[in-house]
C-alpha positions as CSV (number, residue, x, y, z in Angstrom):
1,M,15.5,-15.1,10.1
2,N,12.0,-14.2,11.1
3,T,10.3,-11.2,13.4
4,E,9.9,-13.5,16.1
5,Q,14.0,-14.6,15.8
6,A,14.9,-10.8,15.2
7,A,12.8,-9.9,18.8
8,K,15.5,-12.2,20.3
9,L,18.3,-10.3,19.4
10,P,19.8,-7.9,22.4
11,T,18.5,-3.9,22.1
12,P,21.2,-0.7,23.3
13,D,18.2,-0.6,26.4
14,D,18.5,-4.6,27.3
15,P,19.7,-4.8,31.0
16,R,21.8,-7.4,29.6
17,W,23.6,-5.6,26.8
18,F,26.7,-5.4,28.8
19,T,27.1,-8.7,31.0
20,G,27.3,-10.9,27.9
21,A,24.1,-13.2,28.1
22,Y,23.7,-13.9,25.2
23,N,25.5,-17.1,23.9
24,S,22.7,-19.4,24.6
25,T,20.5,-17.3,22.0
26,I,22.9,-17.3,19.4
27,E,23.2,-21.1,19.7
28,E,19.7,-21.4,19.2
29,L,19.2,-19.4,16.5
30,G,22.7,-20.1,14.5
31,A,22.0,-23.6,12.6
32,Q,18.5,-21.9,11.1
33,L,20.3,-18.7,10.2
34,I,23.2,-20.8,8.1
35,Q,20.3,-22.8,6.2
36,E,19.2,-19.1,5.4
37,E,22.1,-18.0,4.3
38,L,23.3,-20.7,1.7
39,G,19.8,-20.3,0.6
40,R,20.4,-16.5,-0.5
41,K,23.5,-16.6,-1.4
42,S,22.3,-18.9,-4.2
43,S,19.8,-16.9,-5.4
44,N,22.1,-13.8,-5.5
45,M,24.6,-15.4,-7.4
46,E,21.8,-16.5,-10.0
47,S,20.4,-13.0,-10.6
48,I,23.6,-11.6,-11.1
49,P,22.9,-11.2,-15.6
50,E,26.4,-12.7,-17.3
51,S,26.7,-9.3,-19.5
52,R,26.9,-7.4,-15.7
53,Q,29.8,-9.5,-14.0
54,L,31.0,-7.4,-11.4
55,P,35.0,-6.9,-11.7
56,A,37.1,-8.6,-9.2
57,V,38.8,-7.2,-5.9
58,H,42.5,-7.9,-5.2
59,Q,44.0,-8.1,-2.5
60,S,47.4,-7.3,-1.6
61,T,49.8,-6.1,1.2
62,M,52.3,-3.3,1.0
63,T,54.6,-2.1,3.5
64,A,54.2,1.4,5.1
65,D,55.2,2.7,8.6
66,G,57.3,-0.6,9.1
67,V,53.3,-2.1,9.0
68,T,52.6,-4.9,6.8
69,V,49.3,-3.5,6.0
70,F,47.1,-5.8,4.2
71,F,44.7,-3.8,1.7
72,R,41.7,-4.7,-0.7
73,H,41.2,-2.7,-4.6
74,A,39.8,-2.6,-7.5
75,G,39.1,-0.8,-11.0
76,P,41.7,1.4,-13.3
77,E,45.0,0.9,-12.5
78,S,46.0,4.5,-13.6
79,P,47.0,7.1,-11.3
80,T,45.0,9.5,-13.3
81,A,41.7,7.4,-12.4
82,P,39.3,8.7,-10.1
83,T,40.2,7.2,-6.6
84,I,38.1,6.2,-4.1
85,V,40.1,4.9,0.0
86,L,37.6,2.9,2.0
87,L,38.2,3.1,5.9
88,H,36.3,0.3,8.0
89,G,35.0,1.0,11.9
90,F,35.3,-1.4,15.1
91,P,35.0,-4.5,14.8
92,S,35.5,-4.9,10.7
93,S,38.2,-4.5,8.2
94,S,38.3,-4.5,4.6
95,F,35.7,-6.9,4.7
96,M,32.9,-5.3,5.4
97,F,33.4,-3.9,1.6
98,R,33.6,-6.9,-0.3
99,N,30.3,-6.0,-2.1
100,L,30.9,-2.4,-2.5
101,I,34.1,-2.7,-3.8
102,P,33.3,-4.3,-7.2
103,H,30.1,-1.7,-7.8
104,L,32.3,1.5,-7.6
105,A,34.9,-0.3,-9.9
106,L,32.4,-1.3,-12.3
107,A,31.5,2.7,-12.0
108,G,35.0,3.8,-12.9
109,Y,36.5,4.5,-9.9
110,R,39.6,3.1,-8.6
111,V,39.1,1.8,-4.9
112,F,41.6,0.9,-2.1
113,A,40.5,-0.1,1.7
114,P,43.0,-1.2,4.1
115,D,42.6,-3.1,6.6
116,L,44.0,-0.4,9.8
117,P,46.7,-1.7,12.8
118,G,45.2,-4.3,14.8
119,F,41.8,-5.0,12.7
120,G,41.8,-7.6,9.9
121,F,45.2,-9.4,8.2
122,T,47.8,-5.7,8.6
123,D,49.8,-7.4,10.5
124,V,52.3,-5.8,13.2
125,D,55.7,-6.8,14.0
126,P,55.9,-6.9,17.8
127,A,59.0,-6.0,17.4
128,R,58.4,-2.8,15.6
129,G,57.3,-1.6,19.5
130,Y,53.9,-0.2,17.9
131,H,51.4,1.3,20.4
132,Y,47.8,1.6,19.5
133,T,46.5,4.9,18.8
134,F,44.5,6.9,17.1
135,Q,47.1,9.3,16.4
136,N,49.1,6.3,15.4
137,L,46.1,4.8,13.2
138,A,46.5,7.6,11.7
139,A,50.1,7.9,10.8
140,T,49.7,4.7,9.6
141,F,46.7,4.8,6.9
142,E,49.3,8.3,5.6
143,A,51.5,6.0,5.3
144,F,50.0,3.9,3.5
145,V,48.5,6.6,1.1
146,D,52.1,8.0,0.7
147,A,53.0,5.0,-0.5
148,L,50.1,4.6,-2.9
149,H,51.4,7.4,-4.5
150,L,47.3,9.5,-3.8
151,R,47.7,13.2,-4.1
152,R,43.7,13.2,-4.0
153,F,40.6,10.9,-3.6
154,A,37.3,10.8,-1.6
155,L,37.2,9.3,1.8
156,Y,35.0,7.1,2.7
157,V,34.6,6.7,6.6
158,C,32.6,4.2,8.9
159,D,32.8,3.9,13.1
160,L,36.3,4.4,14.0
161,G,37.8,4.9,10.5
162,A,35.8,8.9,10.9
163,P,38.3,9.6,13.4
164,V,41.3,8.0,12.0
165,G,40.4,9.3,8.7
166,L,39.9,13.0,10.0
167,R,43.3,13.2,11.7
168,F,44.6,12.4,8.3
169,A,42.9,15.5,7.1
170,L,43.9,18.0,9.2
171,R,47.3,16.6,8.8
172,R,46.7,16.5,4.6
173,P,44.0,18.9,4.1
174,D,43.8,19.7,0.4
175,A,43.9,15.6,-0.1
176,L,40.4,15.0,0.0
177,A,37.9,15.3,-2.7
178,A,35.1,14.3,-1.2
179,L,33.6,13.1,2.5
180,V,31.4,10.2,2.9
181,T,30.8,9.0,6.5
182,Q,28.6,5.9,6.5
183,N,27.8,6.0,10.7
184,G,31.2,8.2,11.1
185,N,30.3,9.8,13.9
186,L,32.0,13.9,14.7
187,Y,29.2,15.2,17.0
188,R,28.2,15.3,20.6
189,E,25.4,14.9,19.8
190,G,25.9,11.4,17.8
191,L,27.1,9.5,20.6
192,A,24.4,7.3,22.1
193,R,22.9,6.4,25.3
194,P,23.1,4.2,27.1
195,F,26.3,2.9,24.8
196,W,28.3,4.9,25.9
197,A,28.3,5.8,29.4
198,P,30.4,3.1,30.5
199,F,33.1,4.3,27.9
200,E,32.9,8.0,29.6
201,A,33.9,6.0,33.1
202,Y,36.9,4.0,31.4
203,W,37.6,7.5,29.9
204,A,37.7,8.9,33.3
205,Q,40.6,6.7,34.2
206,P,44.3,8.7,33.3
207,T,45.7,5.1,31.9
208,P,43.5,2.1,30.3
209,S,45.0,0.0,33.1
210,H,44.2,2.2,35.8
211,C,40.7,0.7,36.8
212,P,40.4,-2.8,36.1
213,P,36.7,-3.1,36.5
214,A,35.7,0.2,34.3
215,R,38.1,-1.7,31.9
216,D,36.3,-4.8,32.0
217,A,32.7,-3.2,31.7
218,L,33.4,-3.3,28.3
219,R,35.0,-7.1,27.3
220,C,31.4,-8.3,26.1
221,L,32.0,-5.9,23.5
222,V,34.7,-7.7,22.3
223,E,32.9,-11.2,22.4
224,Y,31.0,-12.9,20.0
225,P,27.1,-10.9,21.3
226,A,28.4,-8.3,20.7
227,T,29.8,-8.7,17.5
228,R,26.5,-9.9,16.3
229,W,24.5,-7.2,17.6
230,R,26.0,-4.7,15.4
231,Y,24.8,-5.9,12.3
232,T,21.4,-7.6,13.0
233,Q,19.7,-4.9,15.4
234,G,18.2,-2.3,13.5
235,S,15.5,-3.5,11.9
236,P,13.3,-6.8,11.5
237,S,14.2,-6.8,7.8
238,L,18.2,-6.1,8.1
239,A,18.2,-9.0,10.9
240,R,16.4,-11.7,8.4
241,R,18.9,-10.6,5.2
242,V,21.7,-10.4,7.9
243,S,25.3,-13.1,6.6
244,L,27.1,-14.8,9.3
245,E,30.3,-14.6,7.2
246,P,30.9,-10.7,8.1
247,C,30.5,-11.3,11.9
248,D,31.7,-14.7,11.8
249,L,34.8,-13.5,10.7
250,D,35.3,-10.3,12.6
251,Q,35.2,-12.4,15.9
252,T,37.7,-14.8,14.6
253,L,39.9,-12.0,13.7
254,L,39.3,-10.6,16.8
255,D,39.8,-14.1,18.9
256,R,43.7,-13.8,17.8
257,P,45.9,-13.8,20.6
258,G,46.5,-9.7,22.2
259,I,43.7,-8.3,19.7
260,K,41.1,-8.4,22.7
261,E,43.5,-6.2,24.6
262,V,44.9,-3.7,21.7
263,Q,40.8,-3.3,21.2
264,L,40.4,-2.5,24.8
265,D,43.0,0.2,24.7
266,L,42.0,2.0,21.6
267,F,38.1,2.3,23.4
268,H,40.2,4.1,26.3
269,D,42.0,6.6,23.5
270,Y,38.6,7.3,22.1
271,R,38.5,9.7,24.3
272,S,41.2,12.1,22.1
273,N,38.8,11.8,19.2
274,V,36.3,13.6,20.9
275,E,38.8,16.2,22.5
276,L,39.3,16.7,18.9
277,Y,35.6,16.7,17.2
278,P,36.2,20.9,17.7
279,A,39.2,20.7,15.6
280,F,37.6,17.8,13.0
281,Q,34.3,20.6,12.6
282,R,36.6,23.6,11.9
283,Y,38.0,21.7,8.9
284,L,35.3,20.6,7.6
285,A,33.7,23.7,7.9
286,Q,36.8,26.2,6.2
287,S,37.8,23.2,4.0
288,V,34.6,23.3,2.0
289,V,34.8,19.4,1.3
290,P,31.5,18.2,0.3
291,V,30.0,15.5,2.7
292,L,27.5,12.8,2.0
293,A,25.6,10.7,4.8
294,V,24.8,7.9,4.7
295,W,23.1,6.5,7.8
296,G,21.3,3.9,9.2
297,R,18.6,5.6,11.5
298,H,18.5,3.1,13.8
299,D,21.8,3.1,15.3
300,P,21.9,2.9,18.6
301,I,25.8,3.9,18.8
302,Y,25.9,6.5,16.4
303,T,22.3,8.2,16.6
304,P,21.0,9.9,13.3
305,D,21.6,13.5,15.4
306,G,25.0,12.6,14.5
307,A,24.6,12.7,10.4
308,V,21.9,15.8,11.0
309,A,25.1,17.9,12.8
310,F,27.3,17.8,9.9
311,R,24.5,20.6,8.1
312,R,26.2,23.2,10.9
313,D,29.5,22.9,9.3
314,V,29.2,21.5,5.7
315,R,28.0,23.8,2.4
316,D,27.4,20.9,0.4
317,M,26.3,18.4,2.5
318,E,23.5,15.5,2.1
319,I,22.2,12.7,3.8
320,R,20.4,9.6,2.6
321,W,19.0,7.1,5.4
322,I,19.0,3.6,5.3
323,D,16.7,1.4,7.1
324,A,19.5,-0.5,9.4
325,G,21.3,0.2,12.2
326,H,25.4,0.7,12.8
327,F,26.6,-1.5,9.9
328,A,24.2,0.4,7.9
329,L,26.4,-0.7,4.4
330,E,25.4,-4.5,4.9
331,G,23.0,-6.0,2.8
332,N,22.6,-2.3,1.3
333,E,25.5,-2.4,-1.0
334,V,24.3,-1.8,-4.6
335,D,22.1,1.9,-2.9
336,V,25.4,2.9,-1.3
337,A,27.1,2.3,-4.0
338,G,24.4,4.3,-6.2
339,A,24.2,7.0,-3.8
340,M,28.6,8.0,-3.5
341,C,28.1,7.8,-7.4
342,E,25.1,10.3,-7.6
343,F,26.6,12.8,-5.3
344,F,30.4,12.7,-6.7
345,D,28.6,13.9,-10.2
346,T,26.1,16.2,-8.4
347,Y,29.0,18.4,-6.8
348,Y,31.8,17.3,-9.5
349,I,34.2,15.9,-7.3
350,F,36.6,14.9,-10.0
351,S,35.8,17.0,-12.4
352,P,39.0,18.9,-13.4
353,L,37.0,22.2,-12.3
354,A,36.8,20.8,-8.4
355,A,40.9,20.3,-8.4
């Protein structure tokens, strides 16, 4: 995608953003982007040295909290190996970590990345009567951690994975050896306007279905133009190298029966996360868990102020800025893996003395 094409992509202050009026633009660029992506994949595969082939990423399922949780994993099998757990955001899944996991495994880490209920390939039987709230997502994540017998690990969170992970941390304050937040916000000043304005109108309703117009105002966020926008906005260079695979998969999974309504219910419940921000911040201050913020500096959803705000509560804190938008990991996996490994070494995260 060239600069002229990138300019056609939506921006957060575009008045068309909440109208869903982007289909023609997406269709116009689609064919050319597919050809660019195919060429890019071919050249990337040829550039990997034979001696540095990355470890395989495995896919498995397990039952946790009555839910069939799909997860990706790689790295040493030993339960004593240093462990990292990765929590995705909206509207993605563990697929967003497909290129990060092998680099972390190559560095010697044991890595797990689950799909949360309502996302990815995790399956919730309707007979389970699952109620989609962030408290329940956190409970399922806790059950997943217990099923793997994980006692202490570094947690990577992105987007809505942040409040899920911090809810877990409030219940298991000694479980986190470190926190890596990639555009995972825990501060009010990180909530960007105008993006969050329609959410606040929705949150003012007592129930998700109380005011259909407030709910319907957010429906465009579960459609393809918005899904693609999350990956491509941020900088012209990002738009040029963005892969079609993650946004296409995200949308395919969103389009399954009932999933969009699940997401709209979670949009309403997100207000409970904002209400918990003070508790999350107290945990950070009292636990002295080291925090690495890897942040796309052009994110129109969670602003850089959200990254800087961690410094108020965290003693051992570093920020790595990325010339990207909301999904800053996409296309920057090698740099992010390197930053994580360096951070873990600097703060002796997995040293016996730090346990």
